[in-house]
N, C-alpha and C positions, 0 to 999 in steps of 0.2 A: 573620377578621373579629373586631373588638374587641367586647366586651360592650356598650359604649355604642352602637356602630353597630347591633348586633343588636336592641337595645331600640328604637332609633329606627325601624328597618325594620318591626319587629313592630307598633309603634304606628301607623305609616302604613298598614299593611295592615288593622289593626282599624278605624281611622278611616274608611277607604274602605268597609269592610264595613258599618259601622253608620251611615254618613253623619254623622260628627261631626268637630269641629275636630281636626286631627292634633296640634297643640301641646298641646291640653287632654288628649287621650288619652295622649300621652307623659308628661305631668306626673302623671296618675293612675297610670300603669304604674310609673313610677320611684318614686312614693311607696310603693306596695305593696312594691316590691323593697327599699326601705330598711328595711322591717320584716321582712326575711328571708323573705318569701313567695316560694316557688318561681315561676320565670318562667311555667310553664304554668298554674299556678293563678292567678297575677296576670292573665294574659291572659283566662282564663275570667271572673274577677271583673269586669274592665272591660267585657267583652261583656255580662254580665248587667246591669251598671250602666246601660247605654244601651238595652238591649232590642232587639228585632228591628227596630223602626222607626228607631232612632237619635236620635229627637228628645228624649225625656224619659226619665229612669229609670223602670223599672217599680216599682209599689208592691208590696212583698213581701207574701206571705200571712202573716196573723197566726196563730200557733200557740200552744198551751199548752206550758209548760216541760216537762211530763212527756212530751210527744210529740216533743221534740227528740232527734235522733240524730246520730252522727258522719257519717252519710250525707247530711245536709242541707247546703245551701250558703247561700244568702241567705234570711233569714227575718225576720219581725217578731214581737216579743213584747211583751206589756203586763204589767208587773210592778212591784213596789215595790222600791226600792233598799234592801237590808238593811245593807250596809256599803260603805265606800269608803276604801281606804287606799293611800298612795303607797309605791312601792318602786323602788329603783334596780337596773337590770339592765344587763348588757353585751351588746350586739348588734353583731356584726362588729367587735369591738375598741373600740367606743364605748359610753360610759355613757349611758343614757337613763332618765328617770323615767316610770313608768307608774302608772295608777290601776287598782286591782283590788279585787274583792270578790265579793259575792253578790247576786242578785236573786231575788224570789219572787213567784209568783202562787198561786192557790188549789189548784194541782196539784202544786207542788213548789218546789225550790230549785236554782239553777244558778249557777256562777261566771261572771265576766266579766273581760275585760281591756280597758281603754281606753288607747289609745296617745297620746291627747291629753287635756287636762284635761276631766274629766267635768262636763257642765253639769247636774248634779243632785246632791242631797244624800240621805243616808240618810233614809228615810221618804217620799221623793217617789215617787208613782206615775208611771211613764214608759212611753212606747212607744219601743222600740229596734228599729231596722232595721239589721241587720248580718250579718256572716258567722258561720257556725258552724265552730269549729275543734275538733280533738281535743286534749285535755290529760289525760295519765295514763289514756288509754283512754275518757274521758268527754267528752261534748259541752260546749263552752264558747262563750259569746257573745263575739265579737271586735269591738271598737268602734274603728274607725280613721277616717281623714279621709273615707272613702267612706260612713261610717255616718251615720244620722240618730237623734238623741235628742230627744224632744219630750214634753210632758205627755201622759199616757195619755188615750185617748178615753173611757174609762169607769172606774168605780170598780174598784179591785183589792184583793182581800183576801189578804194574804200568809199563808203557813203558819207563819211565824216572825216575831217582833218585830224591828224594825230595831235594830242594834247590841246585840242581846241577849247576855248573858254565856253562854258555852258551857262545858259541863262537859268535863273531860278525856276521859271515855269517849265523848263525841260527836265528838271531833275525828278527821278522816280526812286522809290524804295528799291534797294539792291544795287544802285549805281556805285561803282568803285573807282578809286584813283581819279576823282573829279577835280577839275580846275574851274574856278569861278571868280568873278570880281563882283563885289557887293558892298553895301554900306551896312554897318551895324545900326539897326533901327532902335534897339533897346537891348540892355544886357544887365546881368546881375551875377555876383559871385555867391556861391552857396556851398555848404559842406554836405557831403553824402557819404554813405558807407559803401566804399568800393570793394573790389575783390581782394585788395590788400589792406583793408581797413579804411578809416576815415580819410577823405581827401577833399580838396577844394577844387571846384570846377567853375567855369563861366558858361552861362546859358543865356539865350535871348532870341532875337529875331534878326535875320538878314534880309535885305531887300535890294532889288534893282528895278529897272523899268518894267520888267515882266511880271513881278509878283514878290511875295514874301514867304519865308519858311523859317521854322525854328532851327536853332543850332545849339550844339553843345561842344565846348572846347575842353576836352578832358585833360589838357596840359595847363589850363588856367593861364592863358597868355594875357589876361585882363583886357580883353577887347572892350572898348568903351563906346557909348552911344555917339554916333556921328563919324566913327572911324571908317574910312574907305580902305578896303583890304583886297588883296589878291591871295586866294587860298588855293594851294596845290596839294594834291593827294588827300583829298577829303573823301569820306564815304557816306552813303545815305542809307538809313534804315527807317523803319516805320514805327511810330509811337502813337497809339490810340487812333489809328487810321490815317495819320498824317506823316508824309516824308519828313525826316529830320536830318540836317547836315551835321556831320561829326568830324571834328579835327582831333587827330590822335597824335601819338608820339612821333610818327614819321611825316606828319603834315607840316608844310611850311606856310607861314603867314607873313606877307609883306605889305607895305603901304602901297596903295594904288591911287591913280588919279581920281578926281571927283566922280562919283557914281550918280546917275540919274535914278531917283527913287520915286518919280512921279507916277506911281502905279494907281490905277483906278480899280478897286476890288470888284470882282464879278458878283452879280446878284444871283441868289440861288433859292430854291425851296427847301424847307426843313426836311421834307421826305427825301429829296435828292442827296442832301448832306448826310443823312442817317444811312441811306442805302450804300453810300461810298465808305461808310465806317468812320467818317470825320472829314472836315474840310478846314482849310487855313485861310484866314483873311478874306472872308466873304461877307456879303450883305444880305440880310433877310428882312422882310417887312411883314408885320403882323400885329395882332392885338394882344395886349397884356391882359390875361384873364384873372390872375391872382398874384399876390405877393406872399411868398412862403415864410414859414417860421424860420428863424435864424437871420432875418433881415433887420436892418436898422442898426442900433448900437451893439457892437460886439467888442470882445477883447482878444488880443493876439499875444502869442509867445514872443518875447523880444529876441529869442535865439533862432527860432525856425519859422516864425510867422504863422504857425497854425492857430486856429481859433481855440481858445481855452475856455473851460467851464469852471467857475468858482475858483479861479486862480490856478487851475491844474492843467498843465500841458501833458498830453498823452506820451510825449517823448521825453521832455525835460522835467516833468513833475511840477513841484511847487515853484511858480515863477511870479515875478512882479509884472503883471500883464499890462499891455499898452492898449489904450482905447482906439477904436477904429469904427468905420461904418461900411456896410455893404448892403446890396440888395440881391435877393434871389427871387426872380419872378418868372412865371410861366407865360411864354409867348406862343400864340397859335397863328399860323399863316394860312390855314385852310387845308394844308397837305399834311400837317403834323404839328407837334408841340415840342418846344425845347425850353430848358430851364436857363434863363439868363443869369449869369454871375457877374454882378456889376461892382466895381471897386469904389473906393472912397470918393474920388473926385466927381465921378458921374452920379454917385448916390447923393452927394451934397446938392447937385443940381436937381435931382428928382425930389429931394426933400424941400429944397428952397431955402437952405441955410447951411451954416458950417457945422463941423463936428462939435464945436463948443456950444453953438446954438442948440443942437440936438441934446447935448448933455444937460444944458440948462433946462430945457423943456421937460426932460425926464426927471430931473431933480424936483422941479415944481410940482409935477404930477405924482411923484414918487412911484413912477411906473415907466419902464423903458418902452412898453408896447405903444405908447402914444406916438413915438417916433416912427414906428413901423406903420401905424395907421395913417400918419401924414404922408408917408411915401406911397402907400396904396391909394390914397385919395387922388394923388397927382398922376399915378401911373395906370391904374386899372381902368379899362374901358377905352383907352386911347390907342391909336394906331401909331406904331413906331418904326423907324428905319434904324436897324441895328447892325453894326459892323463888329466882327470878331472871329474867334476860332471855335469851330464846332468839334466836340469829341463825343464818342459814344462808348459807354461802359455798362457795367452790370445794372446801374440804376437809371438807365435811359440816356438821353442826349442832353449835353450841357453846352453852353456857349459863353466863353470868356469874352466879355464885351470891352472893346476899345473905344467905340463911338456909339452914342445913342441920342437920337433926336426925334421929336414928334414928326411923323410923316406929313408933309404938306402935299396932299393929293387932291386932284379934281374929282369929285364924286362921279361926274358924268363920264370922265375918261376911265375911271376904275370900272364903271358899269360896262363900258364898251369892251374893255379887256376881258371881262368875264364872259360877255356874249360871244366874243371872238373864239372862245375855247369850245363852243358848241357847234 
């Protein structure tokens, strides 16, 4: 039986069950399937739409946002629209533009997705009758052609102002139609294989007084280090356990006034960072136990920056490799271990000389390993204060290091801290 025939037969069965027009039921069923709703859920949605008598749709129960859960189905909420941003997504190979954002009542804030144009603006109090879906483990209001959006029956007091500027520290994975003001701490352009072929994007770090987060500008607006920007209609997703700000086709980026980026990164334990699945711009303190293979003098592909072996890049093949230095070291803080990935500038400090000095030492010894041994002599057995980004993957926890200095700690104070834990 073809999928089309199965849908027609299921529609006819439902129409008979609820005493409704079969063509109308089939139209509603197909509409839900077009939005990638599973067939069984689409059938339940249509049945709920008509109710047990089949004549008119039942009016859903109005609930507070704080009481919504992923176990709910069709509900009604009265809330103020906080934000409304457009975004293009791909569904079953076709591009479609959705409206998404957040709504709020006096009990909380929740995100929504509208599959058609939303008949409301930020600041409008509305009554929304729609489906509850799960997104990143949390409930989300889904507004499709079966939903109703109308002015609210009563006054609604939101817990947050519409289109308010969010701080970096407030952002969480799943946030949509976000407005923020931040400074570009660092950025780089790079080429990737996108859904429509090779494309160039800008990625880097955004910062304000509350913290820092990575960002990706999929439209490559060439945001440069030190730029103060106001970003509207951004969205946040998770990459390796860390929220990431995304600027897409419908995002606007404008120049902003000077941004305070005097953020002091929080200190954390390795175990806490790993348990969270990753952490961005944090400080850990611990002892370097070993320097791993692959440290010291290396060579990189001039096109993609990947480490090459014997002049071969795994992406670009035979290349004229460029010399570089790095350190991969294991740091243990007593709660767990993390592999530090240290770039050239800080590796030169650990080595005690420049890249050219290291190449000269390797030539004299006719062995690159002498550079690695020099780094290990200066790093292993010492206690370090390290700042950077922790990610957790199949091969354990890594920390891309932005600052690294030998920890100047009072042994007596350290002993007291240990005793205080007992």
